N, CA, C, O and CB atoms as a CASP TS submission, in Angstrom:
PFRMAT TS
TARGET T0000
AUTHOR 0000-0000-0000
METHOD Language model
MODEL 1
PARENT N/A
ATOM      1  N   UNK     1       9.949   2.079  -4.331  1.00  0.00           N
ATOM      2  CA  UNK     1       8.711   1.569  -3.761  1.00  0.00           C
ATOM      3  C   UNK     1       7.797   1.098  -4.899  1.00  0.00           C
ATOM      4  O   UNK     1       7.700   1.737  -5.947  1.00  0.00           O
ATOM      5  CB  UNK     1       8.007   2.658  -2.890  1.00  0.00           C
ATOM      6  N   UNK     2       7.151  -0.005  -4.667  1.00  0.00           N
ATOM      7  CA  UNK     2       6.236  -0.566  -5.660  1.00  0.00           C
ATOM      8  C   UNK     2       4.904  -0.889  -4.989  1.00  0.00           C
ATOM      9  O   UNK     2       4.858  -1.293  -3.828  1.00  0.00           O
ATOM     10  CB  UNK     2       6.843  -1.838  -6.323  1.00  0.00           C
ATOM     11  N   UNK     3       3.840  -0.705  -5.733  1.00  0.00           N
ATOM     12  CA  UNK     3       2.500  -0.996  -5.235  1.00  0.00           C
ATOM     13  C   UNK     3       2.039  -2.313  -5.836  1.00  0.00           C
ATOM     14  O   UNK     3       2.277  -2.588  -7.012  1.00  0.00           O
ATOM     15  CB  UNK     3       1.503   0.155  -5.578  1.00  0.00           C
ATOM     16  N   UNK     4       1.379  -3.121  -5.024  1.00  0.00           N
ATOM     17  CA  UNK     4       0.817  -4.376  -5.507  1.00  0.00           C
ATOM     18  C   UNK     4      -0.630  -4.496  -5.034  1.00  0.00           C
ATOM     19  O   UNK     4      -0.934  -4.290  -3.859  1.00  0.00           O
ATOM     20  CB  UNK     4       1.661  -5.585  -5.019  1.00  0.00           C
ATOM     21  N   UNK     5      -1.507  -4.832  -5.964  1.00  0.00           N
ATOM     22  CA  UNK     5      -2.917  -5.045  -5.644  1.00  0.00           C
ATOM     23  C   UNK     5      -3.284  -6.525  -5.702  1.00  0.00           C
ATOM     24  O   UNK     5      -4.459  -6.864  -5.840  1.00  0.00           O
ATOM     25  CB  UNK     5      -3.803  -4.251  -6.602  1.00  0.00           C
ATOM     26  N   UNK     6      -2.294  -7.407  -5.599  1.00  0.00           N
ATOM     27  CA  UNK     6      -2.546  -8.850  -5.673  1.00  0.00           C
ATOM     28  C   UNK     6      -3.542  -9.295  -4.601  1.00  0.00           C
ATOM     29  O   UNK     6      -4.333 -10.212  -4.820  1.00  0.00           O
ATOM     30  CB  UNK     6      -1.231  -9.630  -5.523  1.00  0.00           C
ATOM     31  N   UNK     7      -3.493  -8.640  -3.445  1.00  0.00           N
ATOM     32  CA  UNK     7      -4.442  -8.977  -2.375  1.00  0.00           C
ATOM     33  C   UNK     7      -5.874  -8.664  -2.798  1.00  0.00           C
ATOM     34  O   UNK     7      -6.803  -9.385  -2.433  1.00  0.00           O
ATOM     35  CB  UNK     7      -4.095  -8.212  -1.084  1.00  0.00           C
ATOM     36  N   UNK     8      -6.053  -7.596  -3.562  1.00  0.00           N
ATOM     37  CA  UNK     8      -7.388  -7.243  -4.060  1.00  0.00           C
ATOM     38  C   UNK     8      -7.912  -8.334  -4.982  1.00  0.00           C
ATOM     39  O   UNK     8      -9.062  -8.756  -4.861  1.00  0.00           O
ATOM     40  CB  UNK     8      -7.357  -5.887  -4.802  1.00  0.00           C
ATOM     41  N   UNK     9      -7.070  -8.789  -5.901  1.00  0.00           N
ATOM     42  CA  UNK     9      -7.519  -9.824  -6.852  1.00  0.00           C
ATOM     43  C   UNK     9      -7.821 -11.142  -6.142  1.00  0.00           C
ATOM     44  O   UNK     9      -8.759 -11.849  -6.512  1.00  0.00           O
ATOM     45  CB  UNK     9      -6.453 -10.052  -7.939  1.00  0.00           C
ATOM     46  N   UNK    10      -7.029 -11.471  -5.128  1.00  0.00           N
ATOM     47  CA  UNK    10      -7.303 -12.684  -4.348  1.00  0.00           C
ATOM     48  C   UNK    10      -8.609 -12.553  -3.581  1.00  0.00           C
ATOM     49  O   UNK    10      -9.372 -13.514  -3.474  1.00  0.00           O
ATOM     50  CB  UNK    10      -6.151 -12.973  -3.375  1.00  0.00           C
ATOM     51  N   UNK    11      -8.868 -11.358  -3.045  1.00  0.00           N
ATOM     52  CA  UNK    11     -10.110 -11.114  -2.306  1.00  0.00           C
ATOM     53  C   UNK    11     -11.316 -11.249  -3.230  1.00  0.00           C
ATOM     54  O   UNK    11     -12.339 -11.816  -2.846  1.00  0.00           O
ATOM     55  CB  UNK    11     -10.090  -9.715  -1.656  1.00  0.00           C
ATOM     56  N   UNK    12     -11.192 -10.729  -4.440  1.00  0.00           N
ATOM     57  CA  UNK    12     -12.284 -10.867  -5.403  1.00  0.00           C
ATOM     58  C   UNK    12     -12.533 -12.340  -5.724  1.00  0.00           C
ATOM     59  O   UNK    12     -13.683 -12.772  -5.791  1.00  0.00           O
ATOM     60  CB  UNK    12     -11.969 -10.085  -6.694  1.00  0.00           C
ATOM     61  N   UNK    13     -11.473 -13.104  -5.921  1.00  0.00           N
ATOM     62  CA  UNK    13     -11.626 -14.540  -6.192  1.00  0.00           C
ATOM     63  C   UNK    13     -12.294 -15.256  -5.026  1.00  0.00           C
ATOM     64  O   UNK    13     -13.173 -16.094  -5.227  1.00  0.00           O
ATOM     65  CB  UNK    13     -10.263 -15.177  -6.480  1.00  0.00           C
ATOM     66  N   UNK    14     -11.875 -14.925  -3.806  1.00  0.00           N
ATOM     67  CA  UNK    14     -12.462 -15.544  -2.619  1.00  0.00           C
ATOM     68  C   UNK    14     -13.954 -15.253  -2.513  1.00  0.00           C
ATOM     69  O   UNK    14     -14.725 -16.079  -2.025  1.00  0.00           O
ATOM     70  CB  UNK    14     -11.749 -15.058  -1.364  1.00  0.00           C
ATOM     71  N   UNK    15     -14.351 -14.067  -2.976  1.00  0.00           N
ATOM     72  CA  UNK    15     -15.763 -13.665  -2.927  1.00  0.00           C
ATOM     73  C   UNK    15     -16.513 -14.002  -4.211  1.00  0.00           C
ATOM     74  O   UNK    15     -17.653 -13.581  -4.409  1.00  0.00           O
ATOM     75  CB  UNK    15     -15.868 -12.177  -2.658  1.00  0.00           C
ATOM     76  N   UNK    16     -15.847 -14.777  -5.091  1.00  0.00           N
ATOM     77  CA  UNK    16     -16.438 -15.196  -6.374  1.00  0.00           C
ATOM     78  C   UNK    16     -16.938 -13.989  -7.178  1.00  0.00           C
ATOM     79  O   UNK    16     -18.034 -13.995  -7.737  1.00  0.00           O
ATOM     80  CB  UNK    16     -17.603 -16.183  -6.130  1.00  0.00           C
ATOM     81  N   UNK    17     -16.094 -12.961  -7.210  1.00  0.00           N
ATOM     82  CA  UNK    17     -16.419 -11.744  -7.946  1.00  0.00           C
ATOM     83  C   UNK    17     -15.453 -11.565  -9.108  1.00  0.00           C
ATOM     84  O   UNK    17     -14.326 -12.061  -9.083  1.00  0.00           O
ATOM     85  CB  UNK    17     -16.380 -10.516  -7.017  1.00  0.00           C
ATOM     86  N   UNK    18     -15.915 -10.849 -10.124  1.00  0.00           N
ATOM     87  CA  UNK    18     -15.072 -10.499 -11.259  1.00  0.00           C
ATOM     88  C   UNK    18     -14.673  -9.038 -11.131  1.00  0.00           C
ATOM     89  O   UNK    18     -15.260  -8.284 -10.355  1.00  0.00           O
ATOM     90  CB  UNK    18     -15.801 -10.764 -12.609  1.00  0.00           C
ATOM     91  N   UNK    19     -13.674  -8.655 -11.896  1.00  0.00           N
ATOM     92  CA  UNK    19     -13.245  -7.253 -11.884  1.00  0.00           C
ATOM     93  C   UNK    19     -14.396  -6.330 -12.293  1.00  0.00           C
ATOM     94  O   UNK    19     -14.520  -5.219 -11.776  1.00  0.00           O
ATOM     95  CB  UNK    19     -12.038  -7.050 -12.827  1.00  0.00           C
ATOM     96  N   UNK    20     -15.230  -6.791 -13.216  1.00  0.00           N
ATOM     97  CA  UNK    20     -16.361  -5.961 -13.648  1.00  0.00           C
ATOM     98  C   UNK    20     -17.370  -5.763 -12.517  1.00  0.00           C
ATOM     99  O   UNK    20     -18.050  -4.738 -12.466  1.00  0.00           O
ATOM    100  CB  UNK    20     -17.056  -6.595 -14.862  1.00  0.00           C
ATOM    101  N   UNK    21     -17.470  -6.737 -11.612  1.00  0.00           N
ATOM    102  CA  UNK    21     -18.349  -6.577 -10.453  1.00  0.00           C
ATOM    103  C   UNK    21     -17.835  -5.449  -9.563  1.00  0.00           C
ATOM    104  O   UNK    21     -18.615  -4.690  -8.987  1.00  0.00           O
ATOM    105  CB  UNK    21     -18.447  -7.900  -9.651  1.00  0.00           C
ATOM    106  N   UNK    22     -16.512  -5.352  -9.460  1.00  0.00           N
ATOM    107  CA  UNK    22     -15.910  -4.297  -8.651  1.00  0.00           C
ATOM    108  C   UNK    22     -16.212  -2.918  -9.227  1.00  0.00           C
ATOM    109  O   UNK    22     -16.390  -1.956  -8.479  1.00  0.00           O
ATOM    110  CB  UNK    22     -14.400  -4.503  -8.550  1.00  0.00           C
ATOM    111  N   UNK    23     -16.269  -2.820 -10.549  1.00  0.00           N
ATOM    112  CA  UNK    23     -16.583  -1.544 -11.189  1.00  0.00           C
ATOM    113  C   UNK    23     -17.874  -0.946 -10.657  1.00  0.00           C
ATOM    114  O   UNK    23     -17.905   0.212 -10.240  1.00  0.00           O
ATOM    115  CB  UNK    23     -16.681  -1.721 -12.692  1.00  0.00           C
ATOM    116  N   UNK    24     -18.924  -1.725 -10.672  1.00  0.00           N
ATOM    117  CA  UNK    24     -20.223  -1.208 -10.242  1.00  0.00           C
ATOM    118  C   UNK    24     -20.346  -1.135  -8.725  1.00  0.00           C
ATOM    119  O   UNK    24     -20.932  -0.190  -8.197  1.00  0.00           O
ATOM    120  CB  UNK    24     -21.334  -2.070 -10.799  1.00  0.00           C
ATOM    121  N   UNK    25     -19.808  -2.109  -8.029  1.00  0.00           N
ATOM    122  CA  UNK    25     -19.923  -2.144  -6.578  1.00  0.00           C
ATOM    123  C   UNK    25     -19.197  -0.972  -5.920  1.00  0.00           C
ATOM    124  O   UNK    25     -19.716  -0.373  -4.978  1.00  0.00           O
ATOM    125  CB  UNK    25     -19.377  -3.457  -6.046  1.00  0.00           C
ATOM    126  N   UNK    26     -18.009  -0.642  -6.406  1.00  0.00           N
ATOM    127  CA  UNK    26     -17.211   0.438  -5.812  1.00  0.00           C
ATOM    128  C   UNK    26     -17.342   1.740  -6.590  1.00  0.00           C
ATOM    129  O   UNK    26     -16.751   2.751  -6.210  1.00  0.00           O
ATOM    130  CB  UNK    26     -15.747   0.030  -5.742  1.00  0.00           C
ATOM    131  N   UNK    27     -18.109   1.726  -7.672  1.00  0.00           N
ATOM    132  CA  UNK    27     -18.313   2.914  -8.504  1.00  0.00           C
ATOM    133  C   UNK    27     -16.979   3.505  -8.966  1.00  0.00           C
ATOM    134  O   UNK    27     -16.687   4.680  -8.746  1.00  0.00           O
ATOM    135  CB  UNK    27     -19.116   3.970  -7.733  1.00  0.00           C
ATOM    136  N   UNK    28     -16.176   2.643  -9.619  1.00  0.00           N
ATOM    137  CA  UNK    28     -14.911   3.103 -10.173  1.00  0.00           C
ATOM    138  C   UNK    28     -14.964   2.999 -11.695  1.00  0.00           C
ATOM    139  O   UNK    28     -15.784   2.261 -12.240  1.00  0.00           O
ATOM    140  CB  UNK    28     -13.724   2.281  -9.603  1.00  0.00           C
ATOM    141  N   UNK    29     -14.104   3.728 -12.369  1.00  0.00           N
ATOM    142  CA  UNK    29     -14.096   3.748 -13.826  1.00  0.00           C
ATOM    143  C   UNK    29     -13.244   2.620 -14.394  1.00  0.00           C
ATOM    144  O   UNK    29     -12.453   1.997 -13.685  1.00  0.00           O
ATOM    145  CB  UNK    29     -13.588   5.091 -14.331  1.00  0.00           C
ATOM    146  N   UNK    30     -13.422   2.376 -15.672  1.00  0.00           N
ATOM    147  CA  UNK    30     -12.605   1.361 -16.338  1.00  0.00           C
ATOM    148  C   UNK    30     -11.140   1.803 -16.378  1.00  0.00           C
ATOM    149  O   UNK    30     -10.234   0.970 -16.344  1.00  0.00           O
ATOM    150  CB  UNK    30     -13.129   1.096 -17.772  1.00  0.00           C
ATOM    151  N   UNK    31     -10.914   3.113 -16.449  1.00  0.00           N
ATOM    152  CA  UNK    31      -9.543   3.634 -16.421  1.00  0.00           C
ATOM    153  C   UNK    31      -8.873   3.304 -15.094  1.00  0.00           C
ATOM    154  O   UNK    31      -7.711   2.897 -15.060  1.00  0.00           O
ATOM    155  CB  UNK    31      -9.534   5.158 -16.654  1.00  0.00           C
ATOM    156  N   UNK    32      -9.609   3.481 -14.007  1.00  0.00           N
ATOM    157  CA  UNK    32      -9.075   3.165 -12.680  1.00  0.00           C
ATOM    158  C   UNK    32      -8.822   1.672 -12.559  1.00  0.00           C
ATOM    159  O   UNK    32      -7.806   1.261 -11.998  1.00  0.00           O
ATOM    160  CB  UNK    32     -10.040   3.634 -11.574  1.00  0.00           C
ATOM    161  N   UNK    33      -9.721   0.866 -13.070  1.00  0.00           N
ATOM    162  CA  UNK    33      -9.527  -0.581 -13.036  1.00  0.00           C
ATOM    163  C   UNK    33      -8.272  -0.974 -13.812  1.00  0.00           C
ATOM    164  O   UNK    33      -7.536  -1.869 -13.397  1.00  0.00           O
ATOM    165  CB  UNK    33     -10.757  -1.303 -13.611  1.00  0.00           C
ATOM    166  N   UNK    34      -8.032  -0.310 -14.926  1.00  0.00           N
ATOM    167  CA  UNK    34      -6.830  -0.585 -15.715  1.00  0.00           C
ATOM    168  C   UNK    34      -5.576  -0.225 -14.919  1.00  0.00           C
ATOM    169  O   UNK    34      -4.584  -0.953 -14.964  1.00  0.00           O
ATOM    170  CB  UNK    34      -6.862   0.199 -17.047  1.00  0.00           C
ATOM    171  N   UNK    35      -5.615   0.890 -14.191  1.00  0.00           N
ATOM    172  CA  UNK    35      -4.476   1.276 -13.349  1.00  0.00           C
ATOM    173  C   UNK    35      -4.233   0.235 -12.266  1.00  0.00           C
ATOM    174  O   UNK    35      -3.090  -0.137 -12.003  1.00  0.00           O
ATOM    175  CB  UNK    35      -4.714   2.658 -12.710  1.00  0.00           C
ATOM    176  N   UNK    36      -5.297  -0.230 -11.643  1.00  0.00           N
ATOM    177  CA  UNK    36      -5.173  -1.257 -10.612  1.00  0.00           C
ATOM    178  C   UNK    36      -4.565  -2.527 -11.198  1.00  0.00           C
ATOM    179  O   UNK    36      -3.715  -3.162 -10.574  1.00  0.00           O
ATOM    180  CB  UNK    36      -6.547  -1.562  -9.981  1.00  0.00           C
ATOM    181  N   UNK    37      -4.999  -2.890 -12.388  1.00  0.00           N
ATOM    182  CA  UNK    37      -4.509  -4.104 -13.037  1.00  0.00           C
ATOM    183  C   UNK    37      -3.018  -4.017 -13.366  1.00  0.00           C
ATOM    184  O   UNK    37      -2.334  -5.038 -13.442  1.00  0.00           O
ATOM    185  CB  UNK    37      -5.302  -4.371 -14.308  1.00  0.00           C
ATOM    186  N   UNK    38      -2.523  -2.803 -13.558  1.00  0.00           N
ATOM    187  CA  UNK    38      -1.107  -2.592 -13.882  1.00  0.00           C
ATOM    188  C   UNK    38      -0.288  -2.206 -12.654  1.00  0.00           C
ATOM    189  O   UNK    38       0.869  -1.807 -12.785  1.00  0.00           O
ATOM    190  CB  UNK    38      -0.970  -1.512 -14.947  1.00  0.00           C
ATOM    191  N   UNK    39      -0.873  -2.318 -11.462  1.00  0.00           N
ATOM    192  CA  UNK    39      -0.205  -1.956 -10.204  1.00  0.00           C
ATOM    193  C   UNK    39       0.281  -0.506 -10.201  1.00  0.00           C
ATOM    194  O   UNK    39       1.363  -0.202  -9.700  1.00  0.00           O
ATOM    195  CB  UNK    39       0.973  -2.888  -9.953  1.00  0.00           C
ATOM    196  N   UNK    40      -0.535   0.377 -10.768  1.00  0.00           N
ATOM    197  CA  UNK    40      -0.232   1.804 -10.762  1.00  0.00           C
ATOM    198  C   UNK    40      -0.975   2.481  -9.610  1.00  0.00           C
ATOM    199  O   UNK    40      -1.995   1.970  -9.149  1.00  0.00           O
ATOM    200  CB  UNK    40      -0.614   2.455 -12.120  1.00  0.00           C
ATOM    201  N   UNK    41      -0.477   3.614  -9.145  1.00  0.00           N
ATOM    202  CA  UNK    41      -1.134   4.297  -8.028  1.00  0.00           C
ATOM    203  C   UNK    41      -2.517   4.827  -8.403  1.00  0.00           C
ATOM    204  O   UNK    41      -2.737   5.290  -9.522  1.00  0.00           O
ATOM    205  CB  UNK    41      -0.265   5.441  -7.537  1.00  0.00           C
ATOM    206  N   UNK    42      -3.430   4.751  -7.458  1.00  0.00           N
ATOM    207  CA  UNK    42      -4.763   5.349  -7.589  1.00  0.00           C
ATOM    208  C   UNK    42      -5.003   6.195  -6.339  1.00  0.00           C
ATOM    209  O   UNK    42      -4.271   6.086  -5.356  1.00  0.00           O
ATOM    210  CB  UNK    42      -5.891   4.242  -7.766  1.00  0.00           C
ATOM    211  N   UNK    43      -6.022   7.028  -6.386  1.00  0.00           N
ATOM    212  CA  UNK    43      -6.268   7.938  -5.272  1.00  0.00           C
ATOM    213  C   UNK    43      -6.762   7.191  -4.027  1.00  0.00           C
ATOM    214  O   UNK    43      -7.298   6.086  -4.107  1.00  0.00           O
ATOM    215  CB  UNK    43      -7.285   9.001  -5.680  1.00  0.00           C
ATOM    216  N   UNK    44      -6.561   7.834  -2.890  1.00  0.00           N
ATOM    217  CA  UNK    44      -7.045   7.263  -1.633  1.00  0.00           C
ATOM    218  C   UNK    44      -8.574   7.218  -1.624  1.00  0.00           C
ATOM    219  O   UNK    44      -9.167   6.357  -0.974  1.00  0.00           O
ATOM    220  CB  UNK    44      -6.523   8.081  -0.427  1.00  0.00           C
ATOM    221  N   UNK    45      -9.202   8.131  -2.332  1.00  0.00           N
ATOM    222  CA  UNK    45     -10.666   8.112  -2.425  1.00  0.00           C
ATOM    223  C   UNK    45     -11.134   6.813  -3.086  1.00  0.00           C
ATOM    224  O   UNK    45     -12.091   6.185  -2.632  1.00  0.00           O
ATOM    225  CB  UNK    45     -11.181   9.342  -3.224  1.00  0.00           C
ATOM    226  N   UNK    46     -10.454   6.424  -4.151  1.00  0.00           N
ATOM    227  CA  UNK    46     -10.784   5.174  -4.846  1.00  0.00           C
ATOM    228  C   UNK    46     -10.554   3.990  -3.917  1.00  0.00           C
ATOM    229  O   UNK    46     -11.397   3.097  -3.821  1.00  0.00           O
ATOM    230  CB  UNK    46      -9.939   5.019  -6.138  1.00  0.00           C
ATOM    231  N   UNK    47      -9.414   3.983  -3.233  1.00  0.00           N
ATOM    232  CA  UNK    47      -9.125   2.881  -2.318  1.00  0.00           C
ATOM    233  C   UNK    47     -10.165   2.820  -1.202  1.00  0.00           C
ATOM    234  O   UNK    47     -10.555   1.733  -0.775  1.00  0.00           O
ATOM    235  CB  UNK    47      -7.715   3.032  -1.723  1.00  0.00           C
ATOM    236  N   UNK    48     -10.608   3.967  -0.735  1.00  0.00           N
ATOM    237  CA  UNK    48     -11.631   4.016   0.305  1.00  0.00           C
ATOM    238  C   UNK    48     -12.946   3.415  -0.197  1.00  0.00           C
ATOM    239  O   UNK    48     -13.600   2.662   0.524  1.00  0.00           O
ATOM    240  CB  UNK    48     -11.850   5.466   0.772  1.00  0.00           C
ATOM    241  N   UNK    49     -13.331   3.745  -1.426  1.00  0.00           N
ATOM    242  CA  UNK    49     -14.570   3.185  -1.991  1.00  0.00           C
ATOM    243  C   UNK    49     -14.475   1.671  -2.159  1.00  0.00           C
ATOM    244  O   UNK    49     -15.439   0.950  -1.902  1.00  0.00           O
ATOM    245  CB  UNK    49     -14.882   3.839  -3.345  1.00  0.00           C
ATOM    246  N   UNK    50     -13.306   1.193  -2.593  1.00  0.00           N
ATOM    247  CA  UNK    50     -13.108  -0.252  -2.750  1.00  0.00           C
ATOM    248  C   UNK    50     -13.217  -0.946  -1.394  1.00  0.00           C
ATOM    249  O   UNK    50     -13.898  -1.962  -1.259  1.00  0.00           O
ATOM    250  CB  UNK    50     -11.733  -0.550  -3.400  1.00  0.00           C
ATOM    251  N   UNK    51     -12.538  -0.384  -0.395  1.00  0.00           N
ATOM    252  CA  UNK    51     -12.581  -0.983   0.944  1.00  0.00           C
ATOM    253  C   UNK    51     -13.996  -0.982   1.511  1.00  0.00           C
ATOM    254  O   UNK    51     -14.426  -1.957   2.128  1.00  0.00           O
ATOM    255  CB  UNK    51     -11.641  -0.232   1.892  1.00  0.00           C
ATOM    256  N   UNK    52     -14.711   0.107   1.300  1.00  0.00           N
ATOM    257  CA  UNK    52     -16.098   0.188   1.787  1.00  0.00           C
ATOM    258  C   UNK    52     -16.967  -0.852   1.076  1.00  0.00           C
ATOM    259  O   UNK    52     -17.771  -1.535   1.710  1.00  0.00           O
ATOM    260  CB  UNK    52     -16.677   1.619   1.566  1.00  0.00           C
ATOM    261  N   UNK    53     -16.800  -0.967  -0.241  1.00  0.00           N
ATOM    262  CA  UNK    53     -17.605  -1.903  -1.025  1.00  0.00           C
ATOM    263  C   UNK    53     -17.333  -3.359  -0.639  1.00  0.00           C
ATOM    264  O   UNK    53     -18.235  -4.196  -0.673  1.00  0.00           O
ATOM    265  CB  UNK    53     -17.332  -1.704  -2.511  1.00  0.00           C
ATOM    266  N   UNK    54     -16.091  -3.651  -0.275  1.00  0.00           N
ATOM    267  CA  UNK    54     -15.716  -5.026   0.060  1.00  0.00           C
ATOM    268  C   UNK    54     -15.684  -5.277   1.567  1.00  0.00           C
ATOM    269  O   UNK    54     -15.343  -6.374   2.009  1.00  0.00           O
ATOM    270  CB  UNK    54     -14.362  -5.348  -0.534  1.00  0.00           C
ATOM    271  N   UNK    55     -16.041  -4.259   2.352  1.00  0.00           N
ATOM    272  CA  UNK    55     -16.042  -4.353   3.823  1.00  0.00           C
ATOM    273  C   UNK    55     -14.699  -4.862   4.344  1.00  0.00           C
ATOM    274  O   UNK    55     -14.629  -5.852   5.072  1.00  0.00           O
ATOM    275  CB  UNK    55     -17.176  -5.282   4.303  1.00  0.00           C
ATOM    276  N   UNK    56     -13.644  -4.163   3.957  1.00  0.00           N
ATOM    277  CA  UNK    56     -12.306  -4.572   4.373  1.00  0.00           C
ATOM    278  C   UNK    56     -11.456  -3.340   4.664  1.00  0.00           C
ATOM    279  O   UNK    56     -11.915  -2.207   4.521  1.00  0.00           O
ATOM    280  CB  UNK    56     -11.639  -5.450   3.290  1.00  0.00           C
ATOM    281  N   UNK    57     -10.221  -3.574   5.071  1.00  0.00           N
ATOM    282  CA  UNK    57      -9.262  -2.523   5.365  1.00  0.00           C
ATOM    283  C   UNK    57      -8.301  -2.386   4.181  1.00  0.00           C
ATOM    284  O   UNK    57      -8.162  -3.311   3.381  1.00  0.00           O
ATOM    285  CB  UNK    57      -8.488  -2.827   6.684  1.00  0.00           C
ATOM    286  N   UNK    58      -7.650  -1.250   4.072  1.00  0.00           N
ATOM    287  CA  UNK    58      -6.760  -1.012   2.932  1.00  0.00           C
ATOM    288  C   UNK    58      -5.626  -2.039   2.853  1.00  0.00           C
ATOM    289  O   UNK    58      -5.179  -2.383   1.759  1.00  0.00           O
ATOM    290  CB  UNK    58      -6.175   0.391   3.018  1.00  0.00           C
ATOM    291  N   UNK    59      -5.169  -2.518   3.980  1.00  0.00           N
ATOM    292  CA  UNK    59      -4.123  -3.540   3.992  1.00  0.00           C
ATOM    293  C   UNK    59      -4.597  -4.878   3.448  1.00  0.00           C
ATOM    294  O   UNK    59      -3.784  -5.748   3.134  1.00  0.00           O
ATOM    295  CB  UNK    59      -3.605  -3.725   5.390  1.00  0.00           C
ATOM    296  N   UNK    60      -5.906  -5.044   3.337  1.00  0.00           N
ATOM    297  CA  UNK    60      -6.463  -6.280   2.789  1.00  0.00           C
ATOM    298  C   UNK    60      -6.486  -6.279   1.260  1.00  0.00           C
ATOM    299  O   UNK    60      -6.691  -7.324   0.641  1.00  0.00           O
ATOM    300  CB  UNK    60      -7.868  -6.493   3.321  1.00  0.00           C
ATOM    301  N   UNK    61      -6.274  -5.095   0.642  1.00  0.00           N
ATOM    302  CA  UNK    61      -6.384  -5.003  -0.814  1.00  0.00           C
ATOM    303  C   UNK    61      -5.124  -4.514  -1.512  1.00  0.00           C
ATOM    304  O   UNK    61      -5.021  -4.603  -2.736  1.00  0.00           O
ATOM    305  CB  UNK    61      -7.504  -4.100  -1.165  1.00  0.00           C
ATOM    306  N   UNK    62      -4.170  -4.002  -0.756  1.00  0.00           N
ATOM    307  CA  UNK    62      -2.939  -3.520  -1.392  1.00  0.00           C
ATOM    308  C   UNK    62      -1.761  -3.626  -0.448  1.00  0.00           C
ATOM    309  O   UNK    62      -1.927  -3.758   0.765  1.00  0.00           O
ATOM    310  CB  UNK    62      -3.103  -2.076  -1.859  1.00  0.00           C
ATOM    311  N   UNK    63      -0.572  -3.565  -1.017  1.00  0.00           N
ATOM    312  CA  UNK    63       0.627  -3.497  -0.211  1.00  0.00           C
ATOM    313  C   UNK    63       1.683  -2.709  -0.963  1.00  0.00           C
ATOM    314  O   UNK    63       1.694  -2.663  -2.193  1.00  0.00           O
ATOM    315  CB  UNK    63       1.138  -4.907   0.145  1.00  0.00           C
ATOM    316  N   UNK    64       2.568  -2.091  -0.198  1.00  0.00           N
ATOM    317  CA  UNK    64       3.676  -1.346  -0.784  1.00  0.00           C
ATOM    318  C   UNK    64       4.949  -2.107  -0.447  1.00  0.00           C
ATOM    319  O   UNK    64       5.220  -2.413   0.714  1.00  0.00           O
ATOM    320  CB  UNK    64       3.731   0.141  -0.254  1.00  0.00           C
ATOM    321  N   UNK    65       5.716  -2.405  -1.475  1.00  0.00           N
ATOM    322  CA  UNK    65       6.926  -3.202  -1.284  1.00  0.00           C
ATOM    323  C   UNK    65       8.146  -2.420  -1.759  1.00  0.00           C
ATOM    324  O   UNK    65       8.028  -1.441  -2.496  1.00  0.00           O
ATOM    325  CB  UNK    65       6.819  -4.549  -2.036  1.00  0.00           C
ATOM    326  N   UNK    66       9.287  -2.861  -1.335  1.00  0.00           N
ATOM    327  CA  UNK    66      10.544  -2.267  -1.788  1.00  0.00           C
ATOM    328  C   UNK    66      10.857  -2.785  -3.186  1.00  0.00           C
ATOM    329  O   UNK    66      10.649  -3.961  -3.486  1.00  0.00           O
ATOM    330  CB  UNK    66      11.709  -2.590  -0.803  1.00  0.00           C
ATOM    331  N   UNK    67      11.358  -1.896  -4.033  1.00  0.00           N
ATOM    332  CA  UNK    67      11.820  -2.326  -5.351  1.00  0.00           C
ATOM    333  C   UNK    67      13.023  -3.236  -5.183  1.00  0.00           C
ATOM    334  O   UNK    67      13.847  -3.032  -4.291  1.00  0.00           O
ATOM    335  CB  UNK    67      12.172  -1.110  -6.249  1.00  0.00           C
ATOM    336  N   UNK    68      13.120  -4.230  -6.035  1.00  0.00           N
ATOM    337  CA  UNK    68      14.275  -5.126  -5.983  1.00  0.00           C
ATOM    338  C   UNK    68      15.463  -4.432  -6.625  1.00  0.00           C
ATOM    339  O   UNK    68      15.360  -3.883  -7.721  1.00  0.00           O
ATOM    340  CB  UNK    68      13.974  -6.478  -6.693  1.00  0.00           C
ATOM    341  N   UNK    69      16.591  -4.464  -5.930  1.00  0.00           N
ATOM    342  CA  UNK    69      17.819  -3.878  -6.481  1.00  0.00           C
ATOM    343  C   UNK    69      18.570  -4.954  -7.248  1.00  0.00           C
ATOM    344  O   UNK    69      18.688  -6.093  -6.796  1.00  0.00           O
ATOM    345  CB  UNK    69      18.717  -3.270  -5.352  1.00  0.00           C
ATOM    346  N   UNK    70      19.071  -4.577  -8.404  1.00  0.00           N
ATOM    347  CA  UNK    70      19.805  -5.530  -9.231  1.00  0.00           C
ATOM    348  C   UNK    70      21.278  -5.245  -9.210  1.00  0.00           C
ATOM    349  O   UNK    70      22.053  -5.951  -9.855  1.00  0.00           O
ATOM    350  CB  UNK    70      19.298  -5.506 -10.653  1.00  0.00           C
TER
END
């Protein structure tokens, strides 16, 4: 299973926001932002704050996909 936050970055672009805007709006740390940027797991509390700050649902900012088998 792999996590992707590409939807979050697209949503920020659509709202003409930068990643640094998300830091203050959702009250997340730079460490958490780095995890998001690397598609690493973050807590549901963080995801809840992001969704609340952007007035969206969790499916609007992330998705879980199957790992590609080689």
